[in-house]
C-alpha positions in Angstrom: 4.0 -7.3 -6.1 4.2 -9.9 -8.9 3.9 -9.9 -12.6 2.7 -13.3 -13.8 4.3 -13.2 -17.3 7.7 -12.2 -18.7 8.0 -8.8 -20.3 10.8 -6.9 -21.9 12.9 -4.7 -19.6 11.8 -1.6 -21.4 8.2 -2.0 -20.2 8.8 -3.8 -16.9 8.7 -0.5 -15.1 5.1 0.0 -16.1 3.9 -3.5 -15.1 6.1 -4.4 -12.1 5.0 -4.6 -8.5 1.4 -5.5 -8.9 0.5 -4.0 -12.3 -2.5 -6.2 -12.8 -4.2 -3.4 -14.7 -6.3 -5.7 -16.9 -8.5 -6.8 -14.0 -12.1 -5.6 -14.2 -12.9 -3.1 -11.5 -16.3 -4.7 -11.0 -14.5 -7.7 -9.5 -13.2 -5.7 -6.6 -14.7 -6.8 -3.3 -16.0 -4.2 -0.8 -13.4 -3.5 1.8 -12.9 -1.4 4.9 -9.4 0.1 5.2 -7.7 -0.8 8.5 -6.3 1.8 10.9 -3.2 1.9 13.0 -2.0 4.4 15.6 1.8 5.0 15.3 3.3 6.3 18.5 6.3 8.5 19.0 9.5 7.2 20.5 11.9 9.5 22.3 15.0 7.4 21.7 16.4 6.4 18.2 16.1 2.7 17.5 18.9 0.4 16.7 18.1 -1.0 13.3 19.3 -4.6 13.5 16.3 -6.6 12.3 15.6 -8.2 15.6 12.7 -5.9 16.9 14.4 -6.2 20.3 14.9 -2.5 21.0 12.9 -1.6 24.2 11.0 1.1 22.3 9.2 -1.6 20.3 7.6 -3.0 23.4 5.2 0.0 23.5 4.3 -0.2 19.8 1.1 -2.2 19.0 1.1 -4.9 16.4 -1.0 -4.5 13.3 -3.7 -7.1 12.7 -2.4 -10.3 11.1 -2.1 -10.1 7.4 -4.9 -11.5 5.2 -5.3 -12.5 1.6 -5.0 -9.4 -0.6 -8.6 -10.0 -1.8 -10.0 -10.0 1.7 -11.2 -12.1 4.6 -13.4 -14.3 2.4 -10.4 -15.8 0.8 -8.1 -18.5 2.3 -6.3 -17.6 5.4 -2.5 -17.1 4.8 -0.4 -20.2 5.5 2.0 -18.3 7.6 1.3 -15.4 10.0 2.7 -11.9 9.3 2.3 -8.6 11.2 4.0 -5.3 11.5 4.4 -2.4 13.9 5.5 1.3 13.5 7.1 4.1 15.5 8.3 7.6 14.7 10.7 10.3 16.0 12.1 13.5 14.7 14.2 11.8 12.1 12.6 8.6 11.0 9.5 6.5 10.4 10.3 3.1 11.8 8.7 -0.1 10.4 9.2 -3.5 11.9 7.7 -6.8 10.6 7.7 -10.4 11.7 7.1 -13.1 9.1 6.6 -16.7 10.2 8.5 -18.9 7.7 9.6 -22.6 8.0 12.0 -22.2 5.1 13.7 -18.8 4.8 15.4 -18.4 1.4 16.4 -15.7 -1.0 18.4 -15.3 -4.2 18.5 -11.7 -5.2 21.6 -9.8 -4.0 21.7 -6.8 -6.3 20.1 -3.6 -5.0 17.0 -2.5 -6.9 16.4 -6.0 -8.4 12.8 -7.0 -8.9 12.6 -8.2 -5.3 9.1 -9.7 -5.4 10.6 -12.5 -7.5 11.8 -13.7 -4.1 9.6 -13.9 -1.0 9.5 -10.4 0.3 8.0 -7.7 2.6 6.7 -4.5 1.0 5.7 -1.0 2.2 3.5 1.5 0.3 3.1 5.1 1.4 0.9 7.9 0.0 1.1 10.6 2.7 -1.5 13.0 1.3 -3.9 10.4 0.1 -4.2 11.8 -3.4 -3.5 8.4 -5.1 -0.5 10.0 -6.9 3.2 10.4 -6.2 3.6 7.5 -3.7 6.5 5.4 -2.5 7.2 1.7 -2.6 9.8 -0.3 -0.7 10.6 -4.0 -1.0 13.0 -6.2 0.9 13.9 -9.9 0.8 15.4 -12.2 3.5 18.9 -11.2 2.3 18.2 -7.5 3.0 18.3 -6.7 -0.6 16.0 -3.7 -1.2 14.2 -2.1 -4.1 12.7 1.5 -3.9 10.2 2.9 -6.4 8.2 6.1 -6.9 4.9 6.0 -8.7 3.9 9.3 -10.2 0.5 7.7 -10.8 -0.8 4.1 -10.4 0.0 1.7 -13.2 -3.7 1.7 -14.3 -3.3 5.4 -15.0 -0.1 5.0 -17.0 2.5 5.6 -14.3 5.2 6.8 -14.9 7.6 5.0 -12.5 10.8 6.4 -11.1 12.9 3.2 -10.8 14.9 3.2 -8.7 14.2 5.8 -6.1 16.8 5.5 -3.4 16.1 7.6 -0.2 19.3 8.9 1.2 19.9 7.8 4.8 17.5 4.9 4.7 18.4 2.0 7.1 17.2 -1.6 6.8 18.2 -4.9 8.5 17.0 -8.5 8.5 17.2 -11.2 11.2 16.6 -14.8 10.5 15.4 -17.1 13.3 16.8 -20.2 11.7 19.1 -20.8 8.8 19.0 -18.8 5.6 19.0 -20.9 2.4 19.4 -24.2 4.3 16.7 -26.6 3.1 17.8 -29.4 5.5 16.3 -27.8 8.6 13.1 -26.0 9.7 13.2 -22.3 10.4 10.9 -20.1 12.6 10.7 -16.7 11.0 12.5 -13.7 9.6 12.1 -10.2 10.8 12.9 -6.9 9.2 13.4 -3.3 10.5 13.4 -0.2 8.3 14.1 3.4 9.2 12.7 5.8 6.6 14.1 9.3 6.9 11.5 12.1 6.9 13.9 14.0 4.7 13.4 11.4 2.0 9.6 11.1 2.5 9.1 14.9 2.3 8.8 14.9 -1.5 5.7 12.7 -1.3 3.6 15.2 0.7 2.9 19.0 0.8 2.3 18.5 4.5 4.8 18.7 7.4 7.4 16.0 8.1 7.6 14.7 10.7 3.8 14.6 10.7 1.8 16.4 13.4 -0.1 14.7 16.2 -3.3 13.3 14.7 -2.1 13.4 11.0 -3.0 10.4 8.9 -1.2 8.9 6.0 -2.4 6.2 3.6 -0.1 3.1 4.0 -0.2 -0.6 3.3 2.1 -3.5 3.8 2.3 -6.6 1.6 4.0 -10.0 1.8 4.7 -12.0 -1.4 5.2 -15.7 -0.8 6.1 -18.3 -3.4 5.6 -22.0 -3.0 8.9 -23.9 -3.5 10.5 -27.3 -3.9 14.0 -28.5 -3.2 16.2 -29.6 -6.0 19.9 -30.6 -5.7 19.9 -29.2 -2.1 18.6 -25.8 -3.1 15.3 -24.0 -3.1 13.4 -23.6 -6.4 10.1 -21.9 -7.0 7.4 -24.4 -7.9 6.8 -24.1 -11.6 3.5 -22.7 -12.9 2.4 -21.9 -9.4 1.2 -18.3 -8.7 2.5 -16.4 -5.7 0.5 -15.7 -2.6 -0.2 -12.1 -1.7 -0.9 -11.3 1.9 -1.5 -7.8 3.1 -2.3 -5.8 6.3 -5.3 -3.9 4.8 -7.2 -5.9 2.2 -7.3 -4.5 -1.4 -10.3 -6.5 -2.6 -8.4 -7.2 -5.8 -5.0 -8.6 -6.7 -3.4 -5.2 -7.2 -1.5 -3.3 -4.5 -1.5 -0.2 -6.7 -4.9 1.0 -5.7 -3.8 3.6 -3.1 -7.4 4.5 -2.4 -7.8 1.1 -0.8 -4.8 1.2 1.5 -5.0 1.5 5.3 -4.5 4.5 7.5 -1.6 5.2 9.8 -2.4 7.9 12.4 0.6 9.6 14.1 0.4 10.2 17.8 2.5 12.0 20.3 0.5 10.6 23.2 1.8 7.9 25.5 1.8 4.5 23.8 -1.6 2.7 24.1 -3.5 5.8 25.1 -4.7 7.1 21.8 -7.6 5.9 19.7 -7.8 5.7 15.9 -10.2 8.2 14.3 -11.8 6.9 11.0 -11.4 9.2 8.1 -14.6 11.3 7.7 -13.9 11.9 4.0 -13.8 8.1 3.1 -17.5 8.0 2.0 -16.9 10.8 -0.5 -13.6 9.2 -1.6 -15.4 5.9 -2.3 -18.1 7.7 -4.3 -15.5 9.4 -6.5 -13.7 6.2 -7.1 -16.9 4.5 -8.1 -17.4 7.3 -10.7 -13.8 6.9 -11.9 -14.0 3.2 -12.4 -17.4 3.5 -14.1 -15.9 6.1 -16.5 -12.9 3.9 -17.3 -15.3 1.0 -18.1 -17.6 3.2 -20.2 -14.7 4.6 -22.2 -13.4 1.1 -22.9 -16.8 0.1 -24.2 -17.7 3.2 -26.0 -14.5 5.0 -27.0 -15.4 8.1 -25.1 -16.1 9.5 -21.6 -19.7 9.5 -20.4 -21.0 13.1 -20.2 -23.2 12.6 -17.1 -24.1 10.2 -14.3 -27.2 9.0 -16.2 -25.0 7.6 -19.0 -23.0 5.8 -16.3 -26.0 4.4 -14.6 -25.1 6.2 -11.4 -27.8 8.9 -11.2 -28.6 7.6 -7.7 -25.2 9.1 -6.5 -26.6 12.6 -6.9 -28.3 12.4 -3.5 -29.9 15.2 -1.5 -27.8 17.4 0.8 -26.8 15.7 4.0 -25.9 12.5 2.2 -22.6 11.6 0.6 -23.3 12.6 -2.9 -21.8 13.4 -6.3 -22.4 17.2 -6.4 -20.7 18.0 -9.7 -19.9 16.3 -13.0 -18.3 18.0 -16.0 -16.2 17.3 -19.0 -12.6 18.4 -19.2 -9.9 18.3 -21.9 -9.6 14.6 -22.8 -11.2 13.7 -19.5 -13.7 14.5 -16.8 -14.0 16.1 -13.4 -16.2 14.7 -10.7 -17.0 16.4 -7.3 -18.3 14.7 -4.2 -19.6 16.4 -1.0 -20.4 15.0 2.4 -21.4 16.4 5.8 -18.8 16.1 8.6 -19.5 15.2 12.2 -18.8 18.8 13.4 -21.3 20.2 10.9 -19.0 21.2 8.1 -18.9 20.0 4.5 -16.0 18.3 2.8 -15.8 18.6 -1.0 -13.4 16.4 -2.9 -12.7 16.0 -6.6 -11.2 13.3 -8.9 -10.4 13.1 -12.6 -9.6 10.5 -15.3 -6.2 9.8 -13.7 -7.8 8.9 -10.3 -6.2 11.7 -8.4 -8.3 12.9 -5.4 -7.9 16.3 -3.9 -9.9 18.8 -1.8 -11.8 21.5 -3.6 -11.2 25.0 -2.3 
């Protein structure tokens, strides 16, 4: 994801890939995370970028990508969608990007790939908003891998690069790469992400179990261009487009709490239904408290000591409703607790803090 200004290399790691931390949280549009069922394949895939392996035929496409801010914003100029599969060794991601002019310039691994048109993957397996993985690739199959210990808005830090051993990627161009004289159709990408490399991002099992859900999102960065001296050049003073699978409601991919859900299935392709996350209302409540606290501290130089100071006393609802059930101060921070009734009659209790981490209370 893009940075819209030049910064010294020493702080680029904090701001890169969507670090639009200055945006006011109140501008975030309401969103509903999208869901996808990822089916198991019995045979390993040939990673050649073409999406022609027979196993892909049984994998559903995601919805077409939308503007990162949501459906109320202009429809993307070119269509993009993705699909996923898994086996004992890999999580497979395939994407098809319509593109009349396929071009790329960056050839050094772990360059800042979103300075070209690119496709991006974001993965937070345990949904705690911390310790998540980012992958970017351009049409030249140049890749960049990052680990975010915390989102940029919470100070990072960033592990750059993070290179997963055994990762495979390939790109296929339906047309001519870096040839302005003709019109292309699309470019497609395949990535095989080894479970062994993704294991460090989750305390859960890898491969995931049937029914497990991971927080995931996909992004496409698209620059407008012009042709000068027979070569592609980005149009000066023109911001990039950001198109995503699951809308963020704000121009910032580094809000993991707003990513979509990938549900892993061992059932026959097409036979399983997506199950919405029953903890999502409690998660949304906690993030409302978190953002209100950040705004309060910016305005007052301290954390609010109760919901009343935040103007959120209505979130302490009666039992049976999603509610903020606890609020306390911690060392240089705060701790908020939310509870909600589940469909089977149980109660889920989640917590968050000043670093936006979300976890289940014991």
